[in-house]
Backbone as CSV, one residue per row, in Angstrom:
resi,resn,N_x,N_y,N_z,CA_x,CA_y,CA_z,C_x,C_y,C_z
1,UNK,0.900,-1.281,-0.142,-0.136,-0.062,-0.100,0.894,1.487,-0.161
2,UNK,0.463,2.244,-0.573,1.264,3.506,-0.987,1.034,4.214,0.074
3,UNK,2.005,4.802,0.798,1.626,5.917,2.175,1.594,7.140,1.297
4,UNK,0.455,7.857,2.117,0.290,9.467,1.492,1.204,10.307,1.881
5,UNK,1.210,11.157,1.306,2.087,12.458,1.609,1.491,13.270,2.883
6,UNK,2.176,14.160,3.435,1.450,14.803,4.566,0.896,16.090,3.811
7,UNK,-0.249,16.327,4.575,-1.240,17.642,3.992,-1.903,16.829,2.879
8,UNK,-2.480,15.883,2.935,-3.211,15.414,1.640,-2.536,15.786,0.321
9,UNK,-1.350,15.754,0.216,-0.549,15.989,-1.081,-1.261,15.038,-2.377
10,UNK,-1.215,13.821,-2.092,-1.770,12.936,-2.934,-3.005,13.201,-3.367
11,UNK,-3.813,13.433,-2.339,-5.545,13.741,-3.015,-5.507,15.046,-3.762
12,UNK,-4.384,16.113,-3.486,-4.416,17.186,-4.530,-3.822,17.026,-5.857
13,UNK,-2.940,15.601,-5.946,-2.181,15.438,-7.149,-3.133,14.675,-7.846
14,UNK,-4.023,13.997,-7.149,-5.335,13.497,-7.976,-6.107,14.204,-8.568
15,UNK,-6.419,15.099,-7.802,-7.618,16.275,-8.315,-7.099,16.991,-9.247
16,UNK,-5.738,17.277,-9.170,-5.085,17.894,-10.573,-5.073,17.309,-11.824
17,UNK,-4.882,15.997,-11.585,-5.022,15.057,-12.729,-6.441,14.773,-13.256
18,UNK,-7.337,14.701,-12.215,-8.767,14.603,-12.839,-9.158,15.814,-13.532
19,UNK,-8.660,17.151,-13.259,-8.912,18.296,-13.465,-8.256,18.586,-15.071
20,UNK,-7.072,18.103,-15.244,-6.436,18.239,-16.129,-7.050,17.264,-17.414
21,UNK,-7.465,15.884,-17.167,-8.024,15.161,-17.996,-9.391,15.792,-18.552
22,UNK,-10.346,16.324,-17.312,-11.608,16.928,-17.768,-11.414,18.133,-18.738
23,UNK,-10.290,18.894,-18.712,-9.879,19.821,-19.337,-9.712,19.660,-21.126
24,UNK,-8.835,18.505,-20.948,-8.608,18.019,-22.450,-10.006,17.308,-22.886
25,UNK,-10.835,16.616,-22.257,-12.043,16.326,-22.689,-13.006,17.415,-23.035
26,UNK,-12.923,18.268,-22.251,-13.863,19.561,-22.599,-13.530,20.177,-23.750
27,UNK,-12.053,20.388,-24.143,-11.531,20.882,-25.073,-11.751,20.113,-26.507
28,UNK,-11.732,18.868,-26.540,-11.966,18.129,-27.322,-13.538,18.234,-27.817
29,UNK,-14.476,18.189,-26.939,-15.694,18.138,-27.056,-15.945,19.443,-27.717
30,UNK,-15.621,20.679,-27.306,-15.759,21.867,-27.960,-15.332,22.192,-29.319
31,UNK,-14.549,21.649,-29.520,-13.866,21.592,-30.908,-14.299,20.434,-31.922
32,UNK,-14.939,19.462,-31.494,-15.492,18.291,-32.515,-16.794,18.740,-32.353
33,UNK,-17.645,19.437,-31.955,-18.711,19.758,-31.915,-18.942,21.348,-32.336
34,UNK,-17.717,22.166,-33.005,-17.840,23.135,-33.629,-18.540,24.341,-32.900
35,UNK,-18.613,24.194,-31.402,-18.941,25.379,-30.563,-17.769,26.585,-30.650
36,UNK,-16.563,25.798,-30.390,-15.462,27.046,-30.274,-14.380,26.588,-31.731
37,UNK,-13.738,27.769,-32.212,-12.736,27.331,-33.172,-11.313,26.962,-32.199
38,UNK,-10.670,26.427,-32.671,-9.394,25.719,-32.142,-8.448,26.752,-31.501
39,UNK,-8.578,27.924,-31.851,-7.746,29.268,-31.474,-8.304,29.521,-30.055
40,UNK,-9.718,29.830,-30.459,-10.399,30.286,-29.108,-10.478,29.362,-27.912
41,UNK,-10.584,27.935,-28.386,-10.625,26.999,-27.367,-9.281,26.866,-26.544
42,UNK,-8.229,27.026,-27.574,-7.086,26.770,-26.752,-6.670,27.968,-25.615
43,UNK,-7.031,29.101,-26.018,-7.147,30.357,-24.956,-8.058,30.113,-23.593
44,UNK,-9.398,30.110,-24.126,-10.287,29.922,-23.184,-10.366,28.871,-21.953
45,UNK,-10.179,27.758,-22.585,-10.365,26.414,-22.061,-9.293,26.465,-20.745
46,UNK,-8.020,26.526,-21.310,-7.032,26.395,-19.813,-7.298,27.450,-18.633
47,UNK,-7.679,28.650,-19.304,-7.990,30.009,-18.592,-9.043,29.512,-17.472
48,UNK,-10.175,29.050,-17.797,-11.418,28.383,-17.211,-10.852,27.317,-16.202
49,UNK,-10.417,26.660,-16.495,-10.030,25.410,-15.869,-8.772,25.575,-14.795
50,UNK,-8.106,26.603,-14.929,-6.931,27.262,-13.865,-8.256,28.236,-13.094
51,UNK,-8.807,28.730,-13.423,-9.607,29.537,-12.318,-10.433,28.581,-11.591
52,UNK,-10.787,27.392,-12.258,-11.658,26.475,-11.333,-10.646,25.602,-10.392
53,UNK,-9.492,25.597,-10.814,-8.413,25.064,-9.915,-7.847,25.512,-8.858
54,UNK,-8.151,26.898,-8.980,-7.757,27.799,-7.728,-6.397,28.534,-8.078
55,UNK,-6.362,28.470,-9.462,-4.888,29.107,-9.712,-4.975,30.504,-10.277
56,UNK,-6.245,31.214,-10.155,-6.698,32.629,-10.587,-5.391,33.476,-10.398
57,UNK,-5.027,33.856,-9.112,-4.083,34.935,-8.474,-2.416,34.431,-9.372
58,UNK,-2.172,33.308,-9.599,-1.009,32.822,-10.072,-1.085,32.881,-11.940
59,UNK,-2.262,33.043,-12.369,-2.309,32.967,-13.722,-1.353,33.829,-14.782
60,UNK,-1.364,35.003,-14.062,-0.617,35.853,-14.932,0.952,35.802,-15.126
61,UNK,1.453,35.358,-14.188,2.987,35.018,-14.173,2.937,33.504,-14.973
62,UNK,2.485,32.823,-14.567,2.206,31.275,-15.359,2.168,31.519,-16.610
63,UNK,1.381,32.340,-17.073,1.064,32.663,-18.834,2.392,32.911,-19.107
64,UNK,2.836,34.288,-18.599,4.268,34.854,-19.115,5.386,33.832,-19.190
65,UNK,5.297,32.995,-17.999,6.331,32.032,-17.960,6.516,30.946,-19.156
66,UNK,5.334,30.441,-19.678,5.009,30.148,-20.647,5.368,30.402,-22.082
67,UNK,4.992,31.839,-22.004,5.049,32.392,-23.416,6.666,32.276,-23.557
68,UNK,7.495,32.677,-22.527,8.777,32.870,-22.433,9.620,31.569,-22.829
69,UNK,8.973,30.530,-22.414,9.601,29.148,-22.788,9.085,28.868,-23.969
70,UNK,7.974,28.860,-24.571,7.577,28.556,-25.808,8.236,29.361,-27.047
71,UNK,8.349,31.170,-26.695,8.494,31.656,-27.934,9.663,31.616,-28.703
72,UNK,10.718,30.804,-28.544,11.883,30.316,-29.245,11.501,29.201,-30.049
73,UNK,10.750,28.146,-29.808,10.072,26.925,-30.373,9.201,27.546,-31.263
74,UNK,8.415,28.698,-31.190,7.546,29.385,-32.247,8.052,30.159,-33.409
75,UNK,8.983,30.525,-32.907,9.626,31.491,-33.827,10.534,30.571,-34.815
76,UNK,10.919,29.603,-34.346,12.000,28.605,-35.115,10.871,27.812,-36.190
77,UNK,9.745,27.317,-35.439,8.642,26.799,-36.423,8.148,27.688,-37.436
78,UNK,7.948,28.845,-37.145,7.592,29.930,-38.233,8.630,29.903,-39.146
79,UNK,9.894,30.035,-38.810,11.051,30.562,-39.932,11.094,28.920,-40.641
80,UNK,10.888,27.801,-40.212,11.009,26.482,-40.874,9.799,26.303,-41.866
81,UNK,8.506,26.907,-41.455,7.276,26.839,-42.280,7.492,27.941,-43.624
82,UNK,8.194,29.013,-43.332,8.396,29.978,-44.291,9.523,29.618,-45.295
83,UNK,10.570,29.247,-44.997,11.864,28.657,-45.618,11.561,27.578,-46.573
84,UNK,10.892,26.619,-45.922,10.642,25.264,-46.573,9.339,25.610,-47.822
85,UNK,8.511,26.437,-47.519,7.726,26.856,-48.459,8.046,27.421,-49.460
86,UNK,9.228,28.466,-49.035,9.837,29.192,-50.390,10.710,28.108,-51.101
87,UNK,11.199,27.423,-50.577,12.393,26.213,-51.687,11.262,25.573,-52.129
88,UNK,10.263,25.171,-51.651,9.229,24.323,-52.456,8.514,25.123,-53.665
89,UNK,8.193,26.502,-53.365,7.799,27.423,-54.753,8.896,27.390,-55.302
90,UNK,10.074,27.285,-55.140,11.470,27.664,-56.146,11.917,26.547,-56.780
91,UNK,11.247,25.308,-56.418,11.575,24.014,-57.057,12.641,23.192,-56.577
92,UNK,13.304,23.637,-55.575,14.262,23.001,-55.009,14.153,21.518,-54.693
93,UNK,12.939,21.025,-54.513,13.032,19.443,-54.142,12.503,18.826,-55.465
94,UNK,12.312,19.419,-56.419,11.970,18.890,-57.810,12.331,17.650,-58.016
95,UNK,13.904,17.867,-58.177,14.866,16.812,-58.576,14.730,15.709,-57.751
96,UNK,14.428,15.809,-56.519,14.413,14.529,-55.490,13.378,13.985,-55.860
97,UNK,12.279,14.452,-55.982,10.817,14.151,-56.223,10.878,13.331,-57.583
98,UNK,11.270,13.668,-58.407,11.549,12.887,-59.907,12.447,11.956,-59.492
99,UNK,13.539,11.744,-58.749,14.116,10.446,-58.452,13.208,9.572,-57.878
100,UNK,12.872,9.820,-56.766,11.951,8.867,-56.213,10.652,8.418,-56.881
101,UNK,10.102,9.099,-57.776,9.076,8.694,-58.712,9.776,7.609,-59.591
102,UNK,10.936,7.922,-60.347,11.480,6.704,-60.913,11.633,5.711,-60.530
103,UNK,12.128,5.858,-59.059,12.402,4.310,-58.370,11.245,3.611,-58.207
104,UNK,10.166,4.412,-57.495,8.788,3.979,-57.670,8.556,3.032,-58.885
105,UNK,8.347,3.924,-59.911,8.028,3.099,-61.337,8.690,2.032,-61.645
106,UNK,10.049,1.960,-61.475,10.679,0.961,-61.680,10.356,-0.188,-60.819
107,UNK,9.967,0.010,-59.540,9.631,-1.230,-58.799,7.932,-1.558,-59.217
108,UNK,7.188,-0.720,-59.618,6.000,-0.949,-60.088,5.946,-1.744,-61.353
109,UNK,6.966,-1.664,-61.979,6.787,-2.194,-63.465,7.377,-3.676,-63.587
110,UNK,7.789,-3.947,-62.284,7.950,-5.679,-61.942,6.688,-6.119,-62.096
111,UNK,6.899,-7.803,-62.455,5.726,-8.500,-62.525,4.978,-8.314,-61.107
112,UNK,5.344,-8.481,-60.138,4.891,-8.564,-58.576,6.024,-8.145,-57.730
113,UNK,5.411,-7.314,-56.883,6.446,-6.730,-55.850,6.242,-7.345,-54.472
114,UNK,5.294,-8.075,-54.087,4.927,-9.022,-53.085,5.916,-10.095,-52.699
115,UNK,6.140,-9.963,-51.391,6.899,-11.077,-50.993,6.306,-12.407,-51.059
116,UNK,7.098,-13.458,-51.327,6.739,-14.767,-51.342,6.219,-15.269,-50.091
117,UNK,6.409,-14.682,-49.083,5.766,-15.203,-47.553,4.374,-14.428,-47.683
118,UNK,3.820,-13.788,-48.388,2.559,-13.303,-48.259,1.553,-14.360,-48.829
119,UNK,0.392,-14.277,-48.341,-0.728,-15.232,-48.680,-0.693,-15.117,-50.511
120,UNK,-1.182,-16.202,-51.135,-1.404,-16.235,-52.510,-2.310,-14.871,-52.995
121,UNK,-3.637,-15.115,-52.490,-4.454,-13.896,-52.731,-3.990,-12.656,-52.543
122,UNK,-2.959,-12.619,-51.675,-2.470,-11.025,-51.352,-1.411,-10.691,-52.533
123,UNK,-0.645,-12.014,-52.956,0.418,-11.482,-53.874,-0.273,-11.426,-55.226
124,UNK,-1.495,-12.065,-55.552,-2.025,-11.918,-56.870,-2.879,-10.461,-56.940
125,UNK,-3.106,-9.516,-55.963,-3.782,-8.428,-55.938,-2.302,-7.272,-55.966
126,UNK,-1.027,-7.814,-55.927,-0.036,-6.951,-55.429,0.533,-6.956,-57.171
127,UNK,0.126,-7.392,-58.252,0.731,-7.103,-59.242,0.748,-5.762,-59.896
128,UNK,2.001,-5.621,-60.651,1.705,-4.019,-61.003,1.181,-3.638,-62.315
129,UNK,0.746,-2.693,-62.176,0.240,-1.879,-63.441,0.914,-0.481,-63.897
130,UNK,1.354,-0.264,-64.997,2.023,0.749,-65.256,1.501,2.237,-64.588
131,UNK,2.097,2.940,-64.223,1.713,4.240,-64.134,1.362,5.258,-65.173
132,UNK,-0.014,5.849,-65.135,-0.317,6.242,-66.041,-0.293,8.121,-65.767
């Protein structure tokens, strides 16, 4: 049997876990029923559940700390999206895509690419047809 920590810390941990799971369920329900957009739900649902959990006074500093920790990752992700979008538009990856398509076409041109360990009915459906 697991000993409980002083001051009911074990119960507090369980309640916070229950609150977190219920927040995820409410968030998903609001998104899937289209009652809120994803952006609005990502803002409002955690704020509401933080207030329910009694973290109202500490909410401001917690939010600032979270933004400080996530800002570098957000900037990196934004740069990557812009960079690779520009490279795709410029055609940088076209030669690689063409090479992969040639390899795939060569593999498909064989009579059957299915391994002999597959069942016969599966091998018969794996016969290649030329790419059109």
